[in-house]
C-alpha positions in Angstrom: 96.9 98.0 128.8 96.0 96.4 125.4 93.8 97.0 122.4 90.0 97.2 122.8 88.7 94.3 120.6 85.4 96.1 119.7 87.2 98.9 118.0 87.9 98.9 114.3 91.4 97.8 113.2 92.2 101.4 112.1 91.2 102.8 115.5 93.1 100.2 117.4 96.2 101.0 115.4 95.7 104.7 116.0 95.2 104.2 119.8 98.3 102.0 120.1 101.2 103.6 122.0 104.0 103.8 119.5 107.8 104.1 119.4 109.1 105.8 116.3 112.8 105.7 115.2 112.5 107.0 111.7 111.2 110.5 111.3 112.7 113.8 110.0 112.0 117.0 111.8 112.0 119.0 108.5 109.5 116.6 107.0 107.1 117.1 109.9 106.5 120.9 109.3 102.8 121.7 109.0 102.0 123.1 105.5 100.6 126.3 107.1 103.7 126.7 109.1 105.9 126.2 106.1 104.0 128.9 104.2 104.2 131.3 107.2 108.0 130.8 107.6 108.6 131.1 103.9 106.8 134.4 103.8 108.7 135.7 106.8 112.1 134.8 105.5 111.6 135.6 101.8 111.6 132.0 100.5 109.8 131.8 97.2 107.2 129.1 97.0 105.5 127.6 93.9 102.2 127.7 95.6 100.8 129.2 98.8 98.0 126.6 98.9 98.6 124.3 101.9 97.3 121.4 99.8 99.9 122.0 97.1 103.0 123.4 98.9 104.4 119.9 99.3 103.7 118.7 95.8 106.4 116.4 94.4 106.4 113.3 92.1 109.6 111.4 92.7 112.7 111.3 94.9 114.5 114.2 93.1 111.5 116.6 93.3 110.9 115.4 96.9 114.5 116.5 97.8 113.9 119.9 96.1 110.9 120.5 98.3 112.8 119.3 101.4 115.6 121.7 100.8 113.2 124.6 100.1 111.4 123.9 103.4 114.7 123.7 105.3 115.7 127.1 103.9 112.6 128.6 105.5 113.7 127.5 109.0 116.1 130.3 109.9 116.0 131.2 113.6 116.1 129.5 116.9 112.5 130.3 117.4 111.6 128.7 114.0 113.3 125.5 115.2 111.6 125.5 118.5 108.2 126.0 116.8 108.6 123.2 114.3 110.0 120.8 116.9 107.1 121.5 119.2 104.5 121.2 116.5 106.0 118.0 115.2 106.0 116.3 118.5 102.5 117.5 119.6 101.1 116.3 116.3 102.7 112.9 116.7 101.5 112.5 120.3 97.9 113.7 119.8 97.4 112.3 116.3 99.2 108.9 116.5 99.8 108.3 120.2 103.6 108.3 119.7 105.1 108.0 123.2 108.7 108.0 122.2 110.4 109.4 119.0 113.9 109.7 117.9 113.9 112.5 115.3 116.5 113.2 112.6 117.6 116.8 112.0 120.0 118.1 109.3 122.2 120.9 110.8 123.9 121.7 107.5 120.6 122.5 105.9 120.3 125.4 108.3 123.5 127.4 107.7 122.2 130.5 109.4 122.2 128.7 112.7 125.3 127.7 114.6 124.9 124.3 116.0 124.6 125.4 119.7 121.7 127.8 118.6 120.0 125.1 116.6 120.3 122.6 119.5 118.9 125.3 121.9 115.8 125.6 119.7 115.4 121.9 119.4 115.7 121.5 123.1 113.1 124.1 123.8 110.6 122.5 121.5 111.2 119.0 122.9 110.8 120.1 126.5 107.6 122.1 125.8 106.0 119.3 123.9 106.8 116.8 126.7 105.3 119.2 129.2 102.1 119.6 127.2 101.6 116.0 126.0 104.0 113.6 127.8 105.8 112.6 124.6 109.5 111.7 125.1 111.9 112.6 122.3 115.6 112.4 121.5 117.5 113.8 118.6 119.8 112.4 115.9 121.8 115.0 113.9 122.1 113.7 110.4 124.6 114.0 107.6 123.0 115.2 104.4 124.4 113.3 101.5 124.3 116.2 99.0 126.7 118.2 101.2 130.4 117.7 101.3 132.3 115.2 103.4 134.1 118.2 105.0 130.8 119.7 106.1 129.7 116.4 107.5 132.9 116.0 109.5 132.6 119.5 110.9 129.0 118.9 111.9 130.0 115.6 113.6 132.7 117.5 115.6 130.1 120.0 116.7 127.7 117.2 117.8 130.4 115.4 119.7 131.5 118.6 121.5 128.0 119.7 122.3 125.5 118.7 125.0 124.2 115.2 125.0 121.1 115.5 127.1 118.9 114.9 124.1 121.3 114.0 121.3 121.7 110.2 121.1 123.4 109.3 117.8 124.4 110.3 114.3 122.5 109.5 111.1 122.8 110.1 107.4 120.0 110.8 104.9 119.2 112.4 101.6 119.2 110.8 98.2 121.6 107.8 98.0 122.7 109.0 94.5 124.1 112.2 96.0 127.0 110.8 98.0 128.2 107.2 98.8 128.9 106.0 102.3 132.6 106.0 101.6 132.6 109.8 101.4 131.4 110.1 105.0 133.7 107.7 106.9 135.5 110.6 108.7 132.2 112.0 110.1 131.3 108.5 111.3 134.6 107.9 112.9 134.3 111.2 114.8 130.9 110.2 116.0 131.8 106.7 117.1 135.0 107.9 118.7 132.9 110.4 120.6 130.7 107.7 122.0 127.7 108.1 119.7 126.0 105.1 118.1 125.3 105.5 114.4 122.7 104.7 111.8 122.2 105.6 108.1 119.6 105.6 105.4 120.6 102.8 103.0 119.0 100.5 100.5 116.1 102.8 99.9 116.7 102.5 96.1 117.2 98.7 96.5 121.0 98.7 96.1 122.4 96.1 98.5 126.0 97.5 98.3 124.7 100.7 100.0 123.6 98.6 103.0 126.9 96.6 103.1 128.9 99.8 103.0 127.0 101.4 105.8 127.7 98.4 107.9 131.3 97.8 106.9 132.6 101.4 106.3 130.4 103.4 108.7 129.9 100.9 111.5 126.1 101.3 111.6 124.3 99.4 114.3 120.9 100.4 112.9 119.6 100.8 109.3 117.0 103.1 108.0 114.9 101.9 105.0 117.0 98.8 104.2 114.7 97.6 101.4 117.6 96.1 99.4 117.8 93.4 102.1 114.7 91.9 100.6 116.6 91.1 97.5 119.8 89.9 99.2 119.1 86.9 101.4 122.7 86.6 102.6 122.9 90.2 103.6 119.5 89.9 105.3 120.8 86.9 107.2 123.8 88.9 108.4 121.6 91.8 109.6 119.4 89.4 111.4 122.3 87.5 113.0 124.0 90.7 114.1 120.7 92.0 115.7 120.7 95.2 113.5 117.3 96.9 113.7 115.7 98.2 110.4 113.5 101.2 110.5 111.2 101.2 107.5 108.8 103.8 106.1 105.7 103.4 104.0 106.0 106.8 102.2 109.3 106.1 100.5 108.1 102.7 99.1 105.2 104.4 97.4 107.7 105.9 94.9 110.6 103.4 95.1 108.8 100.1 94.9 106.5 99.2 92.0 106.1 95.4 92.3 103.3 93.2 93.6 102.3 93.4 97.2 103.4 89.7 97.7 107.0 90.9 97.0 106.8 94.1 99.0 110.0 94.6 101.0 108.1 95.1 104.3 106.5 91.7 104.0 109.8 89.9 102.9 111.8 91.5 105.7 109.2 90.6 108.3 109.0 87.0 107.0 112.9 86.8 107.1 112.7 87.5 110.9 114.4 90.8 111.0 114.1 93.2 113.9 112.1 96.1 112.4 109.7 98.9 113.0 107.9 101.6 111.0 108.4 105.3 111.1 106.4 108.1 109.5 109.6 109.4 107.7 108.2 112.8 106.5 104.5 112.8 107.5 103.6 116.4 106.7 105.2 116.2 103.3 103.5 112.9 102.7 100.1 114.1 103.9 99.7 111.4 106.5 100.8 110.4 110.0 102.2 107.3 111.7 98.8 105.9 112.6 97.7 106.4 109.0 100.7 104.5 107.8 100.1 101.7 110.2 96.6 101.4 108.7 97.8 101.5 105.2 100.4 98.7 105.8 97.8 96.7 107.6 95.4 97.0 104.6 98.0 96.5 101.9 100.2 93.8 103.5 98.1 92.2 106.2 100.1 93.3 109.2 98.2 92.8 112.4 97.9 94.5 115.7 100.2 91.8 117.1 102.8 92.6 114.4 102.8 96.2 115.4 102.9 95.6 119.1 105.9 93.4 118.6 107.6 96.0 116.4 107.1 98.7 119.0 108.7 96.5 121.6 111.6 95.8 119.2 111.9 99.5 118.4 112.3 100.4 122.1 114.9 97.7 122.5 116.8 99.1 119.5 116.4 102.7 120.6 119.1 104.8 122.1 117.0 105.9 125.1 118.5 105.2 128.5 117.7 105.7 132.1 114.4 106.3 133.8 112.7 107.5 130.6 113.4 104.1 129.1 111.4 102.3 131.8 108.7 104.9 131.7 108.2 104.4 128.0 108.3 100.6 128.2 105.5 100.8 130.8 103.3 102.7 128.4 103.5 100.2 125.6 101.0 97.4 124.9 
């Protein structure tokens, strides 16, 4: 199967079967669902207008909204609901056929990890039954929380079921906690047989990227924009076959230069293995297909570019077994 040449570029990009490796469950919650859960659990909101409930203006205010949202997800049923809705929206709106989705267990302290995972599993399985989307989960260290909490979470993940859990990640504001703080959590994950990734270089600090490689042992990188300003480090990432998952949303408030110097373009031209994720689509008011169209318009990425990136994403994914072949057969 391939693109229909008579369709508009935007429609071809929306129809394209997609593999997504960079997406946060909490950032996928529909505004109406957020409002409903907040009312149910007594979480105060600055607005009950779905068009305003996710209002933010920079990284710091974004993280405030993200934490408020997470506080409204309290029960196993809440988790199952938001997981299901996130995957159904990705499948029906953007034709995502495979997604690896980050989730922050320590942002949901009312839920023991087994209960959280039970809700996630219910949502993943129901979404697949209803739409065919295949999904896996990446529990993620939250940088603003302590190294001890991260290590405890990693132990829970290693000890828990692995049917859907495929790796460990790290996210949150890079200013909140350096990679060195979370070495123990990453050692636990790696020793437990989990591959690891981390958000790094989102604020264009190359040392963050190097530390995630050298201290944490990452075999994938999320964002990685600092590589565009460090050719030697980019060459290392390329040589080691490290896949970079980039996201349009974050560059809209972390990059302010000319489009000719946009990190997506420079990383593509440097020959890195890379693919785009929607990051936090509900919070950003878009979806993965919309981000494809935005990048195509702003940077000149083509259908062929995105086809190649989806293939690269699947090769870099942590999906195994029959599902891997089934997803590969669905791609252009």
